[in-house]
TORPA-4810 file (N, C-alpha, C, O; in nm, 3 decimals):
<nodes>
NODE_1_-0.999_-1.509_2.629_-0.903_-1.403_2.662_-0.924_-1.258_2.544_-0.925_-1.270_2.421_X
NODE_2_-0.936_-1.159_2.600_-0.929_-1.033_2.510_-0.827_-0.957_2.572_-0.819_-0.941_2.694_X
NODE_3_-0.739_-0.903_2.477_-0.640_-0.780_2.535_-0.703_-0.666_2.514_-0.739_-0.628_2.402_X
NODE_4_-0.724_-0.593_2.638_-0.775_-0.471_2.649_-0.681_-0.364_2.595_-0.566_-0.390_2.560_X
NODE_5_-0.730_-0.249_2.590_-0.659_-0.122_2.545_-0.538_-0.095_2.605_-0.443_-0.050_2.542_X
NODE_6_-0.536_-0.124_2.736_-0.427_-0.111_2.822_-0.308_-0.200_2.773_-0.193_-0.159_2.759_X
NODE_7_-0.347_-0.314_2.750_-0.247_-0.417_2.685_-0.198_-0.386_2.547_-0.083_-0.398_2.505_X
NODE_8_-0.302_-0.346_2.484_-0.265_-0.308_2.332_-0.180_-0.165_2.345_-0.064_-0.156_2.305_X
NODE_9_-0.243_-0.071_2.398_-0.147_0.057_2.390_-0.014_0.045_2.480_0.080_0.120_2.457_X
NODE_10_-0.008_-0.047_2.577_0.114_-0.049_2.642_0.223_-0.129_2.581_0.340_-0.112_2.612_X
NODE_11_0.181_-0.224_2.488_0.276_-0.288_2.391_0.320_-0.187_2.282_0.438_-0.171_2.251_X
NODE_12_0.211_-0.118_2.223_0.257_-0.026_2.153_0.357_0.077_2.185_0.454_0.101_2.113_X
NODE_13_0.332_0.131_2.286_0.401_0.243_2.368_0.547_0.203_2.407_0.639_0.285_2.405_X
NODE_14_0.563_0.080_2.440_0.697_0.030_2.501_0.769_-0.010_2.359_0.890_0.013_2.353_X
NODE_15_0.714_-0.058_2.262_0.804_-0.067_2.154_0.826_0.064_2.078_0.929_0.063_2.010_X
NODE_16_0.756_0.171_2.074_0.794_0.284_2.039_0.903_0.330_2.138_1.000_0.386_2.086_X
NODE_17_0.903_0.317_2.246_1.013_0.378_2.339_1.149_0.285_2.298_1.261_0.335_2.290_X
NODE_18_1.126_0.168_2.278_1.263_0.112_2.241_1.304_0.154_2.092_1.423_0.158_2.060_X
NODE_19_1.212_0.182_2.010_1.263_0.216_1.884_1.327_0.352_1.878_1.413_0.372_1.792_X
NODE_20_1.294_0.444_1.959_1.321_0.577_1.975_1.408_0.620_2.077_1.455_0.732_2.062_X
NODE_21_1.443_0.553_2.184_1.522_0.582_2.276_1.667_0.605_2.256_1.724_0.709_2.287_X
NODE_22_1.724_0.503_2.205_1.860_0.504_2.172_1.940_0.533_2.313_2.045_0.596_2.308_X
NODE_23_1.899_0.496_2.415_1.965_0.513_2.543_1.931_0.653_2.617_1.968_0.679_2.732_X
NODE_24_1.860_0.733_2.538_1.790_0.861_2.593_1.653_0.851_2.653_1.571_0.766_2.620_X
NODE_25_1.635_0.942_2.741_1.500_0.933_2.801_1.410_0.994_2.695_1.448_1.084_2.620_X
NODE_26_1.282_0.939_2.692_1.174_0.984_2.601_1.063_1.025_2.688_1.020_0.948_2.773_X
NODE_27_1.011_1.150_2.671_0.917_1.191_2.739_0.772_1.123_2.682_0.763_1.087_2.565_X
NODE_28_0.668_1.112_2.772_0.549_1.039_2.737_0.473_1.120_2.639_0.403_1.057_2.560_X
NODE_29_0.474_1.247_2.631_0.405_1.314_2.531_0.455_1.280_2.394_0.374_1.272_2.302_X
NODE_30_0.587_1.259_2.372_0.639_1.222_2.232_0.588_1.087_2.196_0.546_1.073_2.081_X
NODE_31_0.585_0.988_2.277_0.509_0.866_2.237_0.373_0.887_2.207_0.324_0.835_2.106_X
NODE_32_0.297_0.966_2.293_0.160_0.971_2.279_0.137_1.047_2.149_0.039_1.009_2.086_X
NODE_33_0.209_1.149_2.096_0.189_1.206_1.972_0.224_1.128_1.847_0.163_1.142_1.741_X
NODE_34_0.327_1.043_1.865_0.354_0.961_1.746_0.256_0.838_1.741_0.230_0.789_1.631_X
NODE_35_0.206_0.792_1.843_0.082_0.682_1.846_-0.052_0.725_1.851_-0.147_0.647_1.846_X
NODE_36_-0.063_0.859_1.863_-0.202_0.885_1.884_-0.280_0.837_1.999_-0.396_0.797_1.991_X
NODE_37_-0.203_0.843_2.120_-0.269_0.788_2.239_-0.248_0.912_2.350_-0.157_0.996_2.353_X
NODE_38_-0.351_0.897_2.430_-0.362_1.010_2.518_-0.243_1.005_2.621_-0.210_0.897_2.670_X
NODE_39_-0.186_1.113_2.650_-0.080_1.114_2.743_-0.107_1.075_2.892_-0.027_1.017_2.965_X
NODE_40_-0.233_1.118_2.923_-0.264_1.063_3.059_-0.309_0.925_3.072_-0.302_0.870_3.182_X
NODE_41_-0.362_0.855_2.952_-0.369_0.709_2.963_-0.223_0.645_2.965_-0.195_0.548_3.035_X
NODE_42_-0.132_0.709_2.881_-0.005_0.646_2.892_0.061_0.656_3.031_0.139_0.569_3.071_X
NODE_43_0.031_0.759_3.100_0.082_0.770_3.239_0.044_0.656_3.340_0.122_0.614_3.426_X
NODE_44_-0.087_0.610_3.321_-0.143_0.504_3.391_-0.060_0.367_3.349_-0.008_0.291_3.430_X
NODE_45_-0.059_0.353_3.219_0.018_0.235_3.172_0.145_0.234_3.205_0.185_0.127_3.250_X
NODE_46_0.242_0.347_3.192_0.379_0.339_3.229_0.398_0.321_3.373_0.502_0.273_3.418_X
NODE_47_0.278_0.366_3.464_0.306_0.357_3.605_0.314_0.185_3.622_0.403_0.136_3.691_X
NODE_48_0.230_0.115_3.563_0.233_-0.046_3.575_0.369_-0.082_3.525_0.445_-0.151_3.592_X
NODE_49_0.400_-0.034_3.403_0.534_-0.094_3.339_0.645_-0.072_3.439_0.721_-0.163_3.473_X
NODE_50_0.651_0.060_3.490_0.760_0.109_3.594_0.757_0.002_3.712_0.860_-0.057_3.744_X
NODE_51_0.639_-0.020_3.773_0.635_-0.093_3.874_0.675_-0.239_3.867_0.721_-0.300_3.963_X
NODE_52_0.654_-0.293_3.739_0.681_-0.406_3.689_0.837_-0.434_3.645_0.884_-0.544_3.617_X
NODE_53_0.903_-0.312_3.645_1.050_-0.308_3.618_1.092_-0.318_3.473_1.206_-0.353_3.443_X
NODE_54_0.989_-0.285_3.373_1.025_-0.279_3.226_1.079_-0.146_3.191_1.161_-0.146_3.100_X
NODE_55_1.052_-0.040_3.241_1.088_0.087_3.214_1.145_0.150_3.348_1.111_0.107_3.458_X
NODE_56_1.236_0.256_3.332_1.271_0.349_3.434_1.229_0.472_3.409_1.230_0.508_3.291_X
NODE_57_1.183_0.565_3.512_1.136_0.711_3.492_1.263_0.802_3.536_1.336_0.773_3.631_X
NODE_58_1.274_0.891_3.472_1.385_0.991_3.498_1.289_1.139_3.518_1.198_1.174_3.444_X
NODE_59_1.334_1.201_3.624_1.239_1.310_3.654_1.332_1.435_3.596_1.454_1.424_3.582_X
NODE_60_1.255_1.558_3.563_1.346_1.661_3.538_1.312_1.707_3.392_1.237_1.640_3.321_X
NODE_61_1.374_1.830_3.348_1.345_1.885_3.217_1.381_1.797_3.102_1.323_1.799_2.994_X
NODE_62_1.484_1.715_3.135_1.526_1.626_3.028_1.481_1.484_3.057_1.526_1.384_3.000_X
NODE_63_1.391_1.485_3.149_1.351_1.322_3.177_1.255_1.272_3.104_1.215_1.338_3.008_X
NODE_64_1.199_1.150_3.132_1.114_1.080_3.065_1.128_0.934_3.085_1.148_0.898_3.201_X
NODE_65_1.121_0.843_2.993_1.136_0.709_3.032_1.236_0.629_2.935_1.253_0.666_2.819_X
NODE_66_1.301_0.522_2.989_1.416_0.439_2.930_1.350_0.304_2.962_1.275_0.280_3.057_X
NODE_67_1.394_0.211_2.859_1.372_0.063_2.890_1.470_0.021_2.997_1.587_0.056_2.983_X
NODE_68_1.438_-0.045_3.096_1.508_-0.087_3.224_1.600_-0.225_3.184_1.700_-0.251_3.251_X
NODE_69_1.568_-0.293_3.095_1.657_-0.408_3.062_1.707_-0.419_2.925_1.690_-0.325_2.847_X
NODE_70_1.766_-0.523_2.889_1.796_-0.532_2.732_1.673_-0.581_2.661_1.594_-0.656_2.719_X
NODE_71_1.654_-0.543_2.543_1.537_-0.565_2.463_1.503_-0.723_2.450_1.388_-0.768_2.439_X
NODE_72_1.608_-0.793_2.453_1.583_-0.933_2.424_1.559_-1.020_2.575_1.547_-1.142_2.584_X
NODE_73_1.557_-0.944_2.660_1.523_-1.014_2.805_1.377_-0.967_2.831_1.324_-1.016_2.930_X
NODE_74_1.311_-0.890_2.766_1.171_-0.860_2.798_1.089_-0.926_2.681_1.109_-0.911_2.561_X
NODE_75_0.988_-1.005_2.745_0.909_-1.063_2.641_0.764_-1.002_2.631_0.716_-0.933_2.721_X
NODE_76_0.700_-1.033_2.514_0.559_-0.974_2.517_0.467_-1.048_2.618_0.366_-0.995_2.663_X
NODE_77_0.504_-1.164_2.650_0.416_-1.226_2.763_0.444_-1.161_2.900_0.355_-1.148_2.984_X
NODE_78_0.562_-1.122_2.920_0.587_-1.056_3.054_0.517_-0.929_3.056_0.454_-0.895_3.156_X
NODE_79_0.522_-0.848_2.940_0.451_-0.708_2.932_0.300_-0.725_2.951_0.237_-0.658_3.033_X
NODE_80_0.238_-0.831_2.864_0.098_-0.833_2.880_0.046_-0.874_3.031_-0.048_-0.820_3.089_X
NODE_81_0.117_-0.965_3.073_0.102_-1.024_3.217_0.091_-0.921_3.311_-0.002_-0.911_3.391_X
NODE_82_0.197_-0.836_3.300_0.191_-0.692_3.392_0.070_-0.611_3.358_0.015_-0.547_3.448_X
NODE_83_0.024_-0.609_3.235_-0.068_-0.509_3.211_-0.218_-0.557_3.229_-0.310_-0.485_3.267_X
NODE_84_-0.227_-0.695_3.196_-0.344_-0.762_3.189_-0.387_-0.864_3.292_-0.502_-0.903_3.308_X
NODE_85_-0.270_-0.903_3.364_-0.295_-1.022_3.463_-0.282_-1.146_3.386_-0.198_-1.156_3.297_X
NODE_86_-0.371_-1.254_3.420_-0.355_-1.379_3.377_-0.406_-1.386_3.228_-0.509_-1.325_3.198_X
NODE_87_-0.343_-1.453_3.143_-0.373_-1.437_2.994_-0.457_-1.566_2.962_-0.487_-1.589_2.845_X
NODE_88_-0.494_-1.647_3.058_-0.585_-1.767_3.016_-0.725_-1.722_2.956_-0.781_-1.618_2.989_X
NODE_89_-0.767_-1.798_2.882_-0.892_-1.791_2.784_-1.009_-1.828_2.889_-1.114_-1.765_2.893_X
NODE_90_-0.980_-1.938_2.973_-1.081_-1.990_3.054_-1.006_-2.038_3.178_-0.908_-2.111_3.171_X
NODE_91_-1.054_-1.995_3.287_-0.977_-2.035_3.418_-1.008_-2.165_3.467_-1.093_-2.221_3.397_X
NODE_92_-0.969_-2.229_3.559_-0.988_-2.353_3.603_-1.128_-2.346_3.688_-1.160_-2.240_3.743_X
NODE_93_-1.200_-2.450_3.696_-1.330_-2.467_3.751_-1.288_-2.461_3.904_-1.183_-2.508_3.947_X
NODE_94_-1.384_-2.396_3.980_-1.365_-2.379_4.122_-1.425_-2.513_4.184_-1.396_-2.542_4.300_X
NODE_95_-1.500_-2.586_4.116_-1.574_-2.703_4.168_-1.473_-2.816_4.233_-1.368_-2.849_4.177_X
NODE_96_-1.511_-2.863_4.336_-1.402_-2.975_4.382_-1.422_-3.069_4.296_-1.527_-3.088_4.233_X
NODE_97_-1.304_-3.144_4.288_-1.284_-3.259_4.184_-1.394_-3.354_4.185_-1.433_-3.391_4.074_X
NODE_98_-1.459_-3.407_4.303_-1.558_-3.499_4.306_-1.688_-3.451_4.240_-1.769_-3.534_4.198_X
NODE_99_-1.713_-3.305_4.227_-1.820_-3.262_4.185_-1.813_-3.208_4.039_-1.915_-3.166_3.984_X
NODE_100_-1.713_-3.210_3.988_-1.685_-3.168_3.848_-1.736_-3.275_3.754_-1.717_-3.395_3.776_X
NODE_101_-1.802_-3.227_3.646_-1.860_-3.290_3.527_-1.733_-3.348_3.462_-1.638_-3.276_3.434_X
NODE_102_-1.737_-3.484_3.439_-1.628_-3.541_3.363_-1.628_-3.485_3.225_-1.514_-3.464_3.186_X
NODE_103_-1.721_-3.455_3.141_-1.723_-3.379_3.023_-1.642_-3.248_3.034_-1.558_-3.215_2.951_X
NODE_104_-1.679_-3.170_3.155_-1.609_-3.053_3.164_-1.470_-3.074_3.195_-1.384_-2.998_3.151_X
NODE_105_-1.437_-3.190_3.281_-1.294_-3.206_3.312_-1.212_-3.233_3.166_-1.101_-3.187_3.141_X
NODE_106_-1.285_-3.309_3.087_-1.229_-3.358_2.954_-1.200_-3.242_2.877_-1.086_-3.230_2.833_X
NODE_107_-1.294_-3.147_2.851_-1.271_-3.033_2.790_-1.162_-2.931_2.834_-1.078_-2.879_2.760_X
NODE_108_-1.180_-2.910_2.980_-1.060_-2.829_3.042_-0.927_-2.889_3.003_-0.841_-2.815_2.956_X
NODE_109_-0.906_-3.011_3.018_-0.779_-3.063_3.005_-0.742_-3.074_2.859_-0.626_-3.044_2.833_X
NODE_110_-0.821_-3.111_2.756_-0.795_-3.127_2.636_-0.806_-2.994_2.542_-0.730_-2.975_2.447_X
NODE_111_-0.904_-2.911_2.578_-0.911_-2.788_2.488_-0.829_-2.660_2.570_-0.729_-2.603_2.525_X
NODE_112_-0.890_-2.631_2.689_-0.855_-2.495_2.747_-0.721_-2.502_2.787_-0.648_-2.405_2.765_X
NODE_113_-0.673_-2.612_2.850_-0.560_-2.608_2.902_-0.436_-2.619_2.768_-0.323_-2.572_2.784_X
NODE_114_-0.471_-2.674_2.662_-0.388_-2.665_2.551_-0.380_-2.532_2.489_-0.267_-2.492_2.459_X
NODE_115_-0.478_-2.459_2.464_-0.495_-2.334_2.418_-0.426_-2.228_2.511_-0.356_-2.140_2.461_X
NODE_116_-0.445_-2.238_2.648_-0.369_-2.159_2.737_-0.213_-2.173_2.728_-0.136_-2.077_2.727_X
NODE_117_-0.180_-2.300_2.721_-0.039_-2.334_2.700_0.014_-2.278_2.577_0.117_-2.212_2.584_X
NODE_118_-0.044_-2.296_2.465_0.000_-2.228_2.333_-0.005_-2.061_2.349_0.087_-1.989_2.309_X
NODE_119_-0.106_-2.017_2.403_-0.086_-1.856_2.409_0.036_-1.822_2.485_0.111_-1.732_2.448_X
NODE_120_0.056_-1.891_2.588_0.175_-1.846_2.688_0.307_-1.875_2.605_0.398_-1.792_2.602_X
NODE_121_0.315_-1.990_2.543_0.426_-2.022_2.468_0.462_-1.911_2.356_0.574_-1.861_2.346_X
NODE_122_0.369_-1.883_2.287_0.385_-1.774_2.182_0.418_-1.646_2.244_0.521_-1.598_2.198_X
NODE_123_0.360_-1.576_2.337_0.384_-1.453_2.373_0.519_-1.452_2.463_0.590_-1.352_2.475_X
NODE_124_0.543_-1.561_2.518_0.679_-1.585_2.602_0.803_-1.609_2.487_0.922_-1.596_2.517_X
NODE_125_0.761_-1.642_2.361_0.887_-1.638_2.283_0.906_-1.514_2.183_0.988_-1.511_2.091_X
NODE_126_0.830_-1.426_2.212_0.861_-1.309_2.141_0.900_-1.192_2.240_0.838_-1.150_2.338_X
NODE_127_1.024_-1.153_2.184_1.085_-1.053_2.283_1.059_-0.908_2.225_1.008_-0.892_2.114_X
NODE_128_1.101_-0.796_2.316_1.080_-0.675_2.256_1.182_-0.635_2.148_1.154_-0.545_2.070_X
NODE_129_1.297_-0.697_2.142_1.401_-0.700_2.049_1.347_-0.767_1.912_1.378_-0.718_1.803_X
NODE_130_1.265_-0.881_1.924_1.201_-0.926_1.807_1.108_-0.825_1.730_1.106_-0.812_1.607_X
NODE_131_1.023_-0.749_1.829_0.928_-0.649_1.771_1.003_-0.548_1.695_0.978_-0.523_1.577_X
NODE_132_1.101_-0.487_1.767_1.181_-0.370_1.708_1.240_-0.427_1.587_1.216_-0.357_1.488_X
NODE_133_1.307_-0.529_1.564_1.370_-0.587_1.438_1.264_-0.607_1.330_1.281_-0.578_1.212_X
NODE_134_1.153_-0.659_1.382_1.053_-0.685_1.277_1.000_-0.546_1.222_0.981_-0.526_1.102_X
NODE_135_0.978_-0.447_1.325_0.922_-0.313_1.259_1.042_-0.240_1.160_1.021_-0.181_1.054_X
NODE_136_1.156_-0.259_1.217_1.265_-0.210_1.116_1.273_-0.277_0.975_1.301_-0.220_0.870_X
NODE_137_1.247_-0.401_0.990_1.262_-0.478_0.862_1.133_-0.445_0.780_1.147_-0.439_0.657_X
NODE_138_1.022_-0.424_0.827_0.912_-0.377_0.762_0.938_-0.246_0.697_0.905_-0.228_0.579_X
NODE_139_0.995_-0.152_0.768_1.006_-0.015_0.711_1.127_-0.017_0.607_1.123_0.064_0.514_X
NODE_140_1.225_-0.097_0.618_1.351_-0.137_0.510_1.253_-0.168_0.385_1.246_-0.096_0.285_X
NODE_141_1.190_-0.270_0.403_1.119_-0.307_0.282_1.003_-0.208_0.224_0.970_-0.215_0.106_X
NODE_142_0.949_-0.124_0.307_0.852_-0.013_0.262_0.970_0.081_0.184_0.944_0.105_0.066_X
NODE_143_1.056_0.120_0.222_1.161_0.227_0.175_1.208_0.166_0.038_1.221_0.243_-0.057_X
NODE_144_1.234_0.041_0.023_1.280_-0.019_-0.109_1.183_-0.056_-0.211_1.209_-0.115_-0.316_X
NODE_145_1.058_-0.014_-0.168_0.960_-0.054_-0.262_0.943_0.067_-0.351_0.939_0.182_-0.306_X
NODE_146_0.931_0.029_-0.502_0.940_0.134_-0.601_0.809_0.131_-0.678_0.763_0.023_-0.715_X
NODE_147_0.745_0.249_-0.704_0.610_0.249_-0.774_0.626_0.295_-0.891_0.682_0.405_-0.900_X
NODE_148_0.587_0.233_-0.999_0.588_0.294_-1.152_0.451_0.337_-1.186_0.428_0.387_-1.296_X
</nodes>
C-alpha cells in the first residue's frame, strides 16, 4: 500500500480546515496558500471529501468549506478510505480455494491479513481531533522552546 498525493494532501487539507475554521467557512485558496497545494487539486480532493460527507461546502462570497461532523467522529481511516479506496497492502488471491498454493495461503493468512488488520486498526484509531490536538501540542512546545 502506498498513500498517493490525493490521500496525503487530503489529510493535510482537512486537518488545516479543522485547525482554522472555528465554525466559519474557509475558502480553499486559504488552505492551498497555507499548505502550498494547488487550489485546483484541492477542488478535486474536496469534491471527494464532500461526497463522502466529511466536509460541507457553502457557496457565495463568504463561502468555503466546513467540517461536517464532530472532529472526534471522523477517523484518518475513513478519510483515507474515501480518498484512496482499499488500504490493503495485498488483496486476496482470485484463485479458487482448490487451486491456491498452500504456501501462498499460509503467507496470506499469516502475514498479509495481519498487516492489513494492523493498518486498519491504526488509522481507524486516530481521529481528526487527535491530529488537531497533536498539532497544537507540538506548536505549544515550539513556542515554549528557549534558545540561548
